C-alpha positions as CSV (number, residue, x, y, z in Angstrom):
1,M,98.4,95.0,146.9
2,T,98.7,98.8,147.1
3,I,101.0,98.8,144.1
4,N,98.3,97.1,142.0
5,K,95.7,99.6,143.1
6,R,98.1,102.4,142.1
7,A,98.1,101.0,138.5
8,G,94.4,101.3,138.2
9,R,94.3,104.8,139.5
10,S,97.2,105.9,137.2
11,I,95.4,104.6,134.2
12,K,92.2,106.2,135.2
13,K,94.0,109.5,135.8
14,N,95.7,109.4,132.3
15,I,92.8,107.9,130.5
16,A,93.1,110.3,127.6
17,F,96.7,109.2,127.0
18,Y,95.8,105.5,127.0
19,I,92.8,106.1,124.6
20,I,95.0,107.9,122.1
21,S,97.7,105.4,122.4
22,I,95.2,102.6,121.8
23,I,93.9,104.4,118.7
24,L,97.3,105.0,117.3
25,T,98.4,101.4,118.0
26,M,95.1,100.2,116.3
27,L,95.8,102.3,113.2
28,T,99.3,101.1,112.8
29,S,98.3,97.4,113.3
30,M,95.4,97.9,110.9
31,V,97.6,99.5,108.2
32,I,100.1,96.7,108.4
33,V,97.6,93.8,108.3
34,A,95.1,95.3,105.8
35,A,97.7,96.7,103.4
36,V,100.0,93.8,103.3
37,S,97.2,91.3,103.1
38,T,95.6,93.2,100.2
39,G,98.8,93.0,98.3
40,Y,99.2,89.4,99.2
41,T,95.6,88.6,98.0
42,L,96.1,90.5,94.7
43,T,99.3,88.6,93.9
44,K,97.9,85.2,94.8
45,V,94.6,85.7,92.9
46,V,96.2,86.9,89.7
47,D,99.1,84.5,89.8
48,D,96.7,81.6,90.3
49,F,94.4,82.8,87.5
50,V,97.4,83.3,85.1
51,K,98.6,79.8,86.0
52,D,95.2,78.0,85.9
53,Y,94.1,79.5,82.6
54,K,97.5,79.2,80.9
55,A,98.3,82.9,80.1
56,E,100.9,83.2,77.5
57,N,104.6,84.0,78.3
58,A,104.8,86.1,75.1
59,E,103.1,86.9,71.8
60,F,104.9,87.5,68.5
61,V,104.4,88.2,64.8
62,T,106.6,86.7,62.1
63,Y,107.1,87.9,58.5
64,Q,106.8,84.2,57.4
65,P,103.8,82.4,58.7
66,L,104.0,79.2,60.8
67,S,102.0,76.2,59.7
68,D,100.3,73.8,62.1
69,A,103.1,71.3,61.3
70,D,105.7,73.9,62.1
71,M,104.2,74.7,65.5
72,E,103.9,71.1,66.4
73,K,107.5,70.5,65.5
74,L,108.7,73.5,67.6
75,E,106.5,72.3,70.5
76,Q,108.1,68.9,70.5
77,E,111.7,70.1,69.9
78,Y,111.7,72.9,72.5
79,D,109.1,71.9,75.0
80,V,106.9,74.9,74.4
81,I,103.2,75.5,73.8
82,L,102.3,77.4,70.7
83,E,98.9,78.6,69.5
84,H,97.8,80.8,66.6
85,S,95.7,83.5,68.2
86,R,93.3,85.7,66.3
87,Y,90.4,88.1,66.8
88,K,88.1,90.3,64.8
89,D,86.8,93.7,66.0
90,V,83.1,94.4,65.4
91,N,82.1,98.0,65.6
92,V,78.5,98.1,66.6
93,E,76.7,100.9,64.7
94,S,73.1,100.4,65.9
95,G,71.0,99.1,68.7
96,D,71.5,99.2,72.4
97,L,75.3,98.7,72.1
98,K,75.8,101.4,69.5
99,G,79.3,102.9,69.6
100,A,80.8,99.8,71.3
101,T,83.8,97.8,70.0
102,I,83.3,94.1,70.5
103,R,86.5,92.0,70.1
104,V,85.5,88.5,69.1
105,F,87.8,85.6,69.7
106,P,87.3,81.9,68.8
107,M,87.4,79.6,71.8
108,P,91.1,79.1,72.7
109,E,92.3,75.6,73.0
110,K,95.8,75.7,74.5
111,L,96.7,79.2,75.8
112,N,94.9,82.2,77.2
113,L,91.9,80.2,78.2
114,C,88.6,81.6,79.4
115,E,87.0,81.3,82.8
116,V,83.4,80.3,82.4
117,R,81.1,81.7,85.1
118,D,77.3,81.3,85.7
119,G,76.8,79.3,82.6
120,H,78.3,77.0,80.0
121,E,80.7,77.1,77.1
122,P,79.2,78.6,73.9
123,G,77.5,76.5,71.2
124,D,75.8,77.5,68.0
125,G,74.5,81.1,68.2
126,E,76.0,81.5,71.7
127,A,78.8,83.5,73.2
128,L,80.8,84.2,76.3
129,L,80.8,87.9,77.4
130,T,83.0,89.9,79.7
131,Q,81.1,90.8,82.8
132,D,82.1,94.4,83.4
133,F,80.7,95.3,80.0
134,A,77.6,93.2,80.7
135,D,77.0,94.9,84.0
136,M,77.3,98.3,82.4
137,H,74.6,97.4,79.9
138,D,72.5,95.3,82.3
139,I,73.0,92.2,80.2
140,R,72.4,88.9,82.0
141,V,73.3,85.3,81.2
142,G,70.5,84.0,78.8
143,D,70.0,87.5,77.2
144,T,70.6,88.0,73.5
145,I,73.1,90.7,72.4
146,S,73.0,92.2,68.9
147,L,76.3,93.2,67.2
148,G,74.6,94.6,64.1
149,A,74.7,91.8,61.6
150,Y,75.4,89.2,64.3
151,A,73.4,88.2,67.4
152,Y,74.4,85.8,70.2
153,K,72.8,84.4,73.3
154,V,75.0,85.0,76.3
155,S,75.8,81.5,77.6
156,A,78.1,82.7,80.5
157,Y,80.3,85.4,81.7
158,T,84.0,85.2,81.1
159,T,87.5,86.5,81.9
160,K,90.2,85.7,79.4
161,A,93.7,85.1,80.8
162,D,95.4,87.6,78.5
163,Y,92.8,90.3,79.1
164,I,92.6,90.6,82.9
165,Y,93.3,94.3,82.4
166,M,90.7,95.1,79.7
167,L,92.5,97.4,77.3
168,D,91.4,97.9,73.7
169,K,94.9,99.2,72.8
170,L,98.0,98.8,75.0
171,S,98.5,102.6,74.9
172,G,94.8,103.3,75.9
173,Y,92.8,102.9,79.0
174,I,89.9,100.8,80.2
175,D,86.5,101.7,79.0
176,S,84.0,99.1,80.2
177,E,81.1,100.8,78.5
178,K,82.6,100.8,75.0
179,F,84.8,97.8,74.9
180,A,84.2,94.1,75.5
181,L,85.3,90.6,74.6
182,V,83.1,88.0,73.1
183,V,84.2,84.4,72.8
184,V,82.4,82.1,70.3
185,D,83.1,78.6,68.9
186,R,85.2,78.4,65.7
187,K,82.2,77.9,63.4
188,E,80.6,81.1,64.6
189,Y,83.9,83.0,64.4
190,D,84.4,82.1,60.8
191,K,81.0,83.6,59.9
192,I,82.1,87.1,61.0
193,D,83.0,89.4,58.1
194,A,85.5,91.8,59.7
195,D,89.3,92.5,59.6
196,E,91.3,89.9,61.5
197,T,94.3,90.5,63.7
198,S,96.5,87.4,64.2
199,Y,99.6,86.6,66.1
200,Y,101.2,83.6,67.9
201,S,101.1,83.0,71.6
202,I,103.8,81.0,73.3
203,K,104.4,79.5,76.7
204,Y,107.8,78.2,77.8
205,N,107.9,75.0,79.9
206,K,111.6,75.5,80.6
207,D,114.1,78.3,80.5
208,N,114.9,78.3,76.8
209,S,113.4,81.5,75.6
210,K,116.6,82.7,73.9
211,E,117.1,79.4,72.0
212,V,113.5,79.4,70.8
213,R,113.6,83.0,69.7
214,E,116.8,82.4,67.8
215,K,115.1,79.5,66.0
216,L,112.0,81.5,65.2
217,N,114.0,84.5,63.9
218,E,116.2,82.3,61.8
219,G,113.3,80.4,60.1
220,Y,110.4,82.9,60.1
221,V,111.9,86.4,60.9
222,I,110.3,87.9,64.0
223,A,108.5,91.2,63.2
224,S,107.5,91.9,66.8
225,Y,107.8,90.1,70.1
226,M,106.0,91.1,73.3
227,A,106.7,89.3,76.5
228,A,103.9,89.0,79.1
229,T,106.0,91.2,81.4
230,T,105.5,94.1,79.0
231,N,102.0,93.3,77.9
232,T,99.9,95.6,80.1
233,R,96.8,93.4,79.9
234,I,98.7,90.8,81.8
235,S,101.6,92.6,83.5
236,M,99.5,95.3,85.1
237,P,97.4,93.0,87.2
238,V,100.4,90.8,87.9
239,N,102.4,93.8,89.1
240,E,99.5,95.4,90.9
241,G,99.8,93.1,93.9
242,D,103.5,93.7,94.1
243,A,102.9,97.5,93.8
244,V,100.4,97.4,96.7
245,T,102.7,95.2,98.7
246,N,105.7,97.5,98.1
247,M,103.7,100.5,99.2
248,A,102.4,98.6,102.2
249,T,105.8,97.4,103.2
250,M,107.1,100.9,102.8
251,Y,104.3,103.0,104.3
252,A,103.2,100.6,107.1
253,P,106.6,100.1,108.7
254,V,107.3,103.8,108.5
255,M,104.0,104.6,110.3
256,F,104.5,101.7,112.6
257,I,107.9,102.8,113.6
258,I,107.1,106.5,114.1
259,I,103.9,105.9,116.0
260,I,105.4,103.2,118.2
261,T,108.5,105.4,118.8
262,L,106.3,108.3,119.8
263,V,104.2,106.3,122.2
264,V,107.3,104.7,123.7
265,M,108.9,108.1,124.2
266,V,105.8,109.4,126.0
267,L,105.5,106.3,128.1
268,G,109.2,106.6,129.0
269,R,108.7,110.2,130.1
270,N,105.6,109.3,132.1
271,I,107.8,106.8,134.1
272,R,110.4,109.5,134.7
273,Q,107.8,111.8,136.1
274,E,107.0,109.2,138.8
275,Q,110.5,108.4,139.9
276,Y,109.7,109.6,143.4
277,L,107.1,106.8,143.5
278,L,109.7,104.3,142.5
279,G,111.6,105.5,145.5
280,T,108.5,105.1,147.6
281,F,107.9,101.5,146.4
282,L,111.6,100.6,147.2
283,A,111.2,102.1,150.6
284,L,108.1,100.1,151.2
285,G,110.0,96.9,150.5
286,F,109.0,96.1,146.9
287,S,111.7,94.4,144.8
288,K,113.0,96.0,141.6
289,K,111.4,93.1,139.6
290,Q,108.0,93.7,141.2
291,I,108.2,97.4,140.4
292,I,109.3,96.8,136.8
293,R,106.5,94.3,136.2
294,H,104.1,96.8,137.7
295,Y,105.0,99.5,135.3
296,M,105.1,97.2,132.3
297,R,101.4,96.8,132.7
298,Y,101.1,100.4,131.5
299,G,102.5,99.2,128.1
300,V,100.3,96.1,128.0
301,L,97.1,98.0,127.9
302,P,97.7,100.1,124.7
303,G,99.7,97.3,123.1
304,V,97.3,94.5,123.5
305,V,94.0,96.4,123.2
306,G,95.2,98.5,120.3
307,S,96.7,95.5,118.4
308,V,93.6,93.4,118.8
309,L,91.3,96.2,117.7
310,G,93.5,96.9,114.7
311,L,93.4,93.2,113.7
312,I,89.6,93.1,114.1
313,V,89.1,96.2,111.9
314,S,91.7,95.0,109.3
315,I,89.6,91.9,108.5
316,P,86.7,93.8,106.8
317,L,89.1,96.5,105.6
318,T,91.1,94.0,103.7
319,G,88.0,92.8,101.9
320,V,87.1,96.4,101.0
321,L,90.6,97.1,99.7
322,C,90.7,93.9,97.7
323,K,87.3,94.6,96.2
324,F,88.4,98.2,95.3
325,Y,91.6,97.1,93.5
326,I,90.2,94.0,91.8
327,E,86.9,95.5,90.7
328,Y,88.3,98.9,89.7
329,D,91.3,97.6,87.7
330,F,90.6,94.1,86.7
331,E,88.0,92.2,84.8
332,K,85.9,90.1,87.1
333,L,87.9,87.5,89.0
334,T,86.7,84.9,91.6
335,Y,88.6,85.4,94.8
336,T,88.5,85.2,98.6
337,P,90.6,87.7,100.7
338,A,93.7,86.0,102.1
339,Y,95.6,87.3,105.2
340,N,99.3,87.5,105.5
341,V,100.3,85.6,108.7
342,P,103.6,87.3,109.4
343,S,102.0,90.8,109.3
344,I,99.3,89.6,111.7
345,V,102.0,88.2,114.1
346,I,103.9,91.5,113.9
347,A,100.8,93.6,114.4
348,L,99.8,91.6,117.5
349,V,103.1,91.1,119.2
350,V,105.5,93.9,118.4
351,P,103.6,96.9,119.8
352,T,103.1,95.3,123.2
353,V,106.7,93.9,123.3
354,L,108.2,97.3,122.4
355,Y,106.0,99.2,124.9
356,C,106.8,96.9,127.7
357,A,110.5,96.8,126.8
358,A,110.8,100.6,126.7
359,I,109.1,100.9,130.1
360,A,111.2,98.1,131.6
361,I,114.4,99.7,130.4
362,Q,113.4,103.2,131.6
363,A,112.3,101.8,135.0
364,A,115.5,99.7,135.4
365,K,117.6,102.7,134.6
366,L,115.8,104.8,137.2
367,L,116.0,102.0,139.8
368,K,119.8,102.1,139.6
369,K,119.5,105.2,141.8
370,S,119.2,105.0,145.6
371,P,115.7,105.3,147.1
372,V,116.7,108.6,148.6
373,D,117.8,110.1,145.3
374,L,114.5,108.8,143.7
375,L,112.4,110.3,146.5
376,R,114.3,113.6,146.1
377,N,113.9,113.4,142.3
378,T,117.6,114.3,141.9
379,G,119.3,114.2,138.5
380,K,116.8,116.5,136.9
381,D,117.9,119.2,134.5
382,T,118.9,122.2,136.6
383,K,120.1,124.4,133.7
384,T,116.6,125.8,133.2
385,V,117.1,128.3,136.0
386,G,120.2,129.8,134.5
387,V,118.6,130.4,131.0
388,M,118.1,134.1,130.4
389,K,119.1,134.8,134.0
390,K,120.4,138.3,133.3
391,S,117.9,139.1,130.6
392,H,115.4,142.0,131.0
393,A,112.8,140.2,129.0
394,K,109.3,139.7,130.3
395,T,108.8,136.8,132.8
396,Q,106.4,135.2,130.3
397,T,109.1,135.2,127.6
398,K,111.6,133.7,130.0
399,M,109.3,131.0,131.0
400,R,108.6,130.1,127.3
401,V,112.3,130.0,126.4
402,R,113.2,128.0,129.6
403,S,110.4,125.5,128.9
404,V,111.8,124.8,125.4
405,I,115.6,125.0,126.0
406,G,115.5,123.7,129.6
407,H,113.7,120.5,128.7
408,P,115.5,119.2,125.7
409,G,113.9,115.7,125.9
410,R,110.4,117.1,126.0
411,S,111.2,119.5,123.1
412,I,112.6,116.7,121.0
413,V,109.5,114.6,121.6
414,T,107.3,117.6,120.7
415,A,109.2,118.4,117.5
416,F,109.1,114.7,116.5
417,G,105.4,114.6,117.1
418,V,104.8,117.7,114.9
419,A,107.1,116.2,112.2
420,V,105.0,113.0,112.2
421,A,101.8,115.1,111.8
422,A,103.4,117.2,109.0
423,F,104.7,114.1,107.3
424,C,101.2,112.5,107.2
425,I,99.6,115.7,106.0
426,L,102.2,116.6,103.3
427,T,102.5,113.1,101.8
428,G,99.0,113.1,100.3
429,F,99.4,116.6,98.9
430,I,102.8,115.9,97.4
431,M,101.3,112.8,95.7
432,K,98.4,114.9,94.4
433,D,100.7,117.7,93.1
434,S,102.9,115.1,91.3
435,L,99.9,113.6,89.5
436,D,98.3,116.9,88.7
437,T,101.6,118.2,87.3
438,L,102.0,115.1,85.1
439,M,98.4,115.2,83.8
440,H,98.0,118.9,83.2
441,G,101.5,120.1,82.5
442,G,103.8,117.2,82.4
443,L,102.4,114.6,80.0
444,T,105.5,115.4,78.1
445,S,106.0,113.4,74.9
446,S,109.0,114.1,72.7
447,I,107.1,112.8,69.6
448,K,105.0,115.1,67.4
449,Y,103.1,112.6,65.3
450,E,99.6,111.3,66.1
451,Y,99.3,108.1,64.2
452,L,101.8,105.2,63.8
453,Y,101.2,102.4,61.3
454,R,103.2,99.3,61.8
455,L,103.7,97.4,58.5
456,N,103.4,93.7,57.9
457,S,106.7,93.6,56.2
458,L,109.9,95.6,55.8
459,E,109.9,98.2,53.1
460,E,112.7,100.4,51.7
461,G,113.1,103.9,50.6
462,T,110.5,106.6,51.2
463,P,106.8,106.0,51.6
464,E,104.3,107.8,49.3
465,Q,102.4,109.0,52.4
466,G,103.7,110.0,55.8
467,E,107.2,109.6,57.0
468,A,109.3,106.5,57.3
469,L,110.4,105.2,60.7
470,F,112.3,102.1,61.7
471,Q,111.3,100.9,65.1
472,N,112.6,97.9,67.0
473,Y,112.3,96.6,70.5
474,Y,115.0,95.5,72.9
475,E,115.4,94.1,76.4
476,V,117.5,95.6,79.2
477,E,118.7,93.0,81.6
478,G,117.1,93.2,85.0
479,N,114.2,95.3,83.7
480,T,110.7,94.3,82.4
481,I,110.2,97.5,80.4
482,Q,111.2,97.1,76.8
483,L,113.4,99.7,75.1
484,C,112.1,100.9,71.8
485,A,114.8,102.1,69.3
486,Q,113.5,104.9,67.0
487,G,115.3,105.0,63.7
488,I,114.6,108.5,62.6
489,S,114.7,109.7,59.0
490,K,116.9,112.7,58.2
491,D,115.0,116.1,58.3
492,S,112.2,114.5,60.3
493,K,109.6,116.9,61.5
494,Y,108.1,114.6,64.2
495,F,111.0,114.3,66.7
496,P,112.8,116.7,69.0
497,D,115.9,118.5,67.7
498,K,117.5,119.3,71.1
499,T,118.3,117.6,74.3
500,D,117.4,118.8,77.8
501,G,120.7,120.5,77.9
502,G,120.0,122.5,74.7
503,D,122.4,120.5,72.5
504,A,121.3,119.7,69.0
505,L,120.5,116.1,68.3
506,D,123.0,114.3,66.1
507,L,121.4,111.3,64.5
508,D,124.8,109.6,64.3
509,K,124.6,109.4,68.1
510,Y,122.2,107.9,70.6
511,Y,119.8,109.6,73.0
512,L,117.4,108.4,75.7
513,T,114.0,109.8,76.8
514,S,113.9,110.9,80.5
515,A,111.5,108.0,81.2
516,A,114.0,105.5,79.8
517,A,116.9,107.1,81.6
518,Q,115.2,106.9,84.9
519,T,113.9,103.3,84.3
520,Y,117.4,102.0,83.3
521,G,119.4,104.2,85.7
522,I,121.4,105.8,82.8
523,K,122.9,109.3,82.6
524,T,124.5,111.3,79.8
525,G,127.8,109.7,79.0
526,D,126.9,106.3,80.3
527,T,126.9,103.1,78.3
528,L,123.6,101.4,77.8
529,T,123.6,97.6,77.3
530,F,120.6,95.9,75.7
531,S,119.6,92.8,73.7
532,N,117.6,92.1,70.6
533,I,114.2,90.6,71.5
534,A,114.5,88.1,68.6
535,D,117.9,86.6,69.0
536,L,119.0,88.3,72.3
537,K,122.2,89.6,70.6
538,E,123.8,92.1,72.9
539,H,124.5,95.7,71.9
540,K,126.2,98.6,73.7
541,V,125.8,102.3,72.9
542,T,127.0,105.5,74.6
543,I,124.2,107.9,75.5
544,S,125.0,111.4,74.3
545,G,122.0,113.2,75.9
546,I,118.6,113.0,77.5
547,V,115.3,114.1,75.9
548,T,112.4,115.1,78.1
549,D,109.6,112.5,77.7
550,N,107.9,110.9,80.7
551,T,105.6,108.7,78.6
552,H,107.9,106.6,76.4
553,C,111.0,104.5,76.9
554,Y,112.7,105.4,73.7
555,L,116.2,105.3,72.3
556,Y,116.6,108.0,69.6
557,T,119.1,107.6,66.7
558,G,119.2,107.7,62.9
559,R,117.7,105.1,60.6
560,E,121.2,103.8,59.7
561,N,122.1,103.2,63.3
562,A,118.8,101.6,64.2
563,T,118.8,99.2,61.1
564,A,122.4,98.3,61.9
565,L,121.4,97.3,65.4
566,A,118.6,95.1,64.0
567,G,120.7,93.6,61.2
568,V,118.6,94.8,58.3
569,D,119.3,97.0,55.2
570,S,120.1,100.6,56.1
571,D,117.3,102.0,53.9
572,A,114.6,99.8,55.5
573,Y,111.6,100.9,57.5
574,N,108.7,99.1,59.2
575,C,106.5,102.0,60.4
576,I,104.9,105.0,58.8
577,I,104.0,108.0,61.0
578,D,102.0,111.2,60.4
579,K,100.0,113.7,62.3
580,D,96.9,112.9,60.2
581,V,95.0,109.7,59.5
582,L,96.5,108.0,56.4
583,S,94.6,105.9,53.8
584,L,97.0,103.0,53.6
585,N,96.2,99.6,52.1
586,K,95.0,97.4,54.9
587,D,97.0,94.5,53.6
588,R,100.2,96.5,54.4
589,V,99.3,97.5,57.9
590,A,99.7,95.1,60.9
591,S,98.5,97.6,63.5
592,E,97.5,101.2,63.9
593,T,98.3,103.2,67.1
594,T,97.2,106.6,68.3
595,M,100.1,108.1,70.2
596,T,98.6,110.9,72.2
597,V,98.5,110.3,75.9
598,T,95.7,112.4,77.4
599,A,94.8,113.6,80.9
600,D,91.6,111.4,80.6
601,T,93.8,108.4,80.0
602,M,95.9,109.1,83.1
603,E,92.8,109.9,85.2
604,N,91.4,106.5,84.3
605,M,94.7,104.6,84.9
606,M,95.5,106.4,88.1
607,G,92.1,106.1,89.6
608,P,93.3,104.0,92.6
609,M,96.1,106.4,93.2
610,H,93.6,109.3,93.5
611,T,91.8,107.3,96.2
612,I,95.1,106.5,98.0
613,M,95.9,110.3,98.0
614,V,92.6,111.2,99.6
615,I,93.1,108.5,102.2
616,F,96.6,109.8,102.9
617,E,95.3,113.3,103.5
618,I,92.4,112.2,105.7
619,V,94.6,109.8,107.7
620,G,97.2,112.6,107.9
621,V,94.9,115.1,109.5
622,V,93.4,112.5,111.9
623,L,96.8,111.2,112.9
624,G,98.0,114.7,113.3
625,V,95.3,115.5,115.8
626,F,95.9,112.3,117.8
627,V,99.7,112.7,117.8
628,L,99.7,116.4,118.8
629,Y,97.0,115.7,121.4
630,L,99.3,113.0,122.9
631,I,102.3,115.4,123.0
632,I,100.3,118.4,124.4
633,N,98.7,116.0,127.0
634,M,102.2,115.0,128.1
635,I,103.3,118.6,128.5
636,V,100.2,119.4,130.6
637,A,100.8,116.4,132.8
638,E,104.4,117.3,133.3
639,T,103.6,120.9,134.2
640,A,100.6,120.1,136.4
641,T,102.5,121.4,139.5
642,N,103.3,124.7,137.8
643,I,99.7,125.1,136.7
644,S,98.5,124.6,140.3
645,V,101.0,127.2,141.5
646,M,99.8,129.7,138.9
647,K,96.2,129.1,139.9
648,V,97.2,129.7,143.6
649,L,98.8,133.0,142.5
650,G,95.7,134.0,140.7
651,F,96.6,133.7,137.1
652,S,93.7,133.5,134.7
653,Q,93.2,130.4,132.4
654,K,94.3,132.5,129.4
655,E,97.5,133.5,131.1
656,I,98.2,129.9,132.2
657,S,97.6,128.7,128.6
658,N,100.0,131.4,127.3
659,R,102.7,130.2,129.7
660,V,102.1,126.4,129.4
661,L,100.5,125.6,126.1
662,N,101.7,128.3,123.8
663,V,105.4,127.9,124.5
664,N,106.0,125.4,121.7
665,H,105.2,127.5,118.6
666,I,108.8,127.4,117.5
667,L,108.8,123.6,117.9
668,V,105.8,123.4,115.5
669,C,107.9,125.3,112.9
670,I,110.9,123.1,113.5
671,G,108.8,119.9,113.4
672,Y,107.1,121.0,110.1
673,L,110.5,121.7,108.5
674,I,111.6,118.2,109.4
675,G,108.4,116.7,108.0
676,I,108.9,118.3,104.6
677,P,112.0,116.3,103.4
678,A,110.7,113.1,105.1
679,A,107.4,113.3,103.1
680,Y,109.2,114.2,99.9
681,M,111.6,111.3,100.1
682,F,108.8,108.9,101.0
683,V,106.8,109.8,97.9
684,K,110.0,109.6,95.8
685,V,110.6,106.0,96.9
686,G,106.9,105.2,96.4
687,Y,106.9,106.5,92.8
688,S,110.0,104.4,91.9
689,D,107.9,101.7,90.1
690,T,105.3,103.9,88.4
691,I,107.0,103.6,85.0
692,E,106.8,99.8,85.3
693,N,103.2,99.6,86.5
694,Y,101.6,102.5,84.7
695,G,104.0,103.3,81.8
696,M,104.4,106.9,83.0
697,L,107.3,108.5,84.9
698,L,106.0,110.1,88.1
699,S,108.3,112.2,90.2
700,P,107.5,114.0,93.5
701,V,106.5,117.6,93.1
702,L,106.5,120.0,96.0
703,T,104.8,123.3,95.3
704,A,104.6,126.5,97.3
705,R,100.8,126.0,97.6
706,T,101.3,122.6,99.2
707,L,103.9,124.0,101.7
708,V,101.5,126.8,102.7
709,I,98.4,124.5,102.9
710,G,100.4,121.8,104.7
711,F,101.7,124.3,107.3
712,V,98.2,125.8,107.8
713,L,96.7,122.4,108.3
714,T,99.5,121.4,110.7
715,W,99.0,124.6,112.7
716,V,95.2,124.0,112.7
717,V,95.8,120.5,114.0
718,Y,98.1,121.9,116.6
719,E,95.6,124.5,117.7
720,I,92.8,121.9,117.9
721,S,95.1,119.9,120.2
722,L,95.7,123.0,122.3
723,L,92.0,123.7,122.5
724,L,91.2,120.2,123.7
725,Q,93.9,120.5,126.4
726,K,92.7,123.8,127.7
727,K,89.7,121.9,129.2
728,K,92.1,119.7,131.0
729,I,94.0,122.7,132.5
730,S,90.7,124.0,133.8
731,R,90.1,120.7,135.6
732,I,93.5,120.6,137.3
733,D,92.9,121.2,141.1
734,M,95.3,123.7,142.5
735,V,95.6,121.8,145.8
736,E,95.5,118.2,144.6
737,A,98.2,118.8,142.0
738,L,100.5,120.2,144.6
739,K,99.8,117.2,146.8
740,E,101.1,115.0,144.0
741,N,104.4,116.6,144.6
742,N,105.4,116.4,141.0
743,R,108.8,118.0,141.3
744,N,110.0,117.7,137.8
745,E,109.3,121.3,136.9
């Protein structure tokens, strides 16, 4: 049929539009499937590992030790699993591993089990070794490693359930070259002469955490309690999948919607430009359904081809992304990429359906006109002629103004396309500025001490060295980040003395750090409700001010208030702080923490985010070129008749470009201004969970430098699109275009 031949000729004529539409559709489908499937894989892999190897629900320390009989009784009475966990740190001072810290565990029996890969469980003189460290030092299964006075044959590689994220200290960062785990049998462990750190691990088989904690606190007095949700070694990998999924479900739909909308808008305008052909088809006897089905084919091509290509590319891309996240952030895990079926269905079906639906709606709307009106192309905007009618401006100026004002639909599409390009370009730069500001000027901590020594038992009065501090942890309902109350001694020199508003701190009142205020959604004057981690007793305090600190979730108050919340003597303290290293008796100290958060720490923790930023910037520029090319291509197609007329009248290519292509400069500026708040809000939403996943408060930062660079890049992308379209203008035949009788101009 003639109508079918027309479809082939139309696609061939507008091949550039269809290629770009296919590429954009492919990118949106690829982002949806790959990003969502990566998050799905991470979540599944970590959740299965945590479940299969029995990761603890919490670990705690008590002031009174639990005997084996005590633990067995608690297990039977409360349906929990308890294990006394312990380790010894061996600092290697010679040999190939000089400078490394090796944390040695006895083989666990009930909780925090070890995956054994490429070998067998350790026997006499043997050990399991974490693989990232082994790879760094080219250690293979069967090799012997020397830890100074101790040497072991590596019987297998391992990953321990409570060390998926391999941190030496919870406030530190991964250093696979200097820190590793070794797991030996209990006989070998007992031979090691080194300081031991011990705690209890617990797993709840039913929802009775409060009841168990009350019992433990009543009989043994809980000194510290850390749920797995706040233990970065476990929570970071558990949350990573959700973080990637959240970003994917936020970014992918946004890109999906704006790209699909853009293609739909252009397709719709293409149909409107051919309404005289719709009249011709009606006059030739074709039914409205036949005509609509004919034009829907134009949407099937970019929809189906783009979606299928996107799905094909997303398969290896998902594998690459999974490998990147798992191997960069986690200790070695055995996994196979899994694909999210709903995202695949959406990516395959939705673009084609939307394209075809948009075309069908537009065609049906036009077909409501009579064949005569369609052939005459009536109903077009006739206000263009009256714009600047009495103005004495140059003809070229009048043409530019009329082109913009007289074609509001085209101008809206153009501004929208520029906004999309600006959004993509600016997002990466805003993310980068935010992280740079945090690391190099915003790693703001309100504390001024360097070392914190947590004591094995409560002490009273004033310590001989350092400054006393009472510190206790609390839970805030609906949040996995623990609140740490800081009971500050009078005349302390290690804490802030003013709030953000400049008011002096009154230690009889309560203050939150900015990280805590954002995490819990609290402002000055609000009431904060929290519960003791030991007995879950609820407390309520009124917040009198906010202190700038984006690295700690702290509640500041005096020692008397903090001890009253904990239910201990007002003169008690459980920590000693100082800016210098103290020589405290090791029997007094449960743990030592270095408090400084450095740019190196953040660089290491935020490594994946750096990569994401680079990807955003590259994708932004590429999408910008494609999107603006699509828009400018539409403008050239719609003005083909005018271009032919100008060629007949003897205008040069430069003059034609000035009148046709260079009329949208103001729309570029408008589109860019629209893209700025869109990118800013997108990053703000994306950063909403950084305090939970990284322990740092990240907020979007928009600098003048980014605005300038973003505008320059957007303009460069725009100019590249214009340059590509100038070749198309030169190929427009002055006679053939007139024969097309495209009367829309």
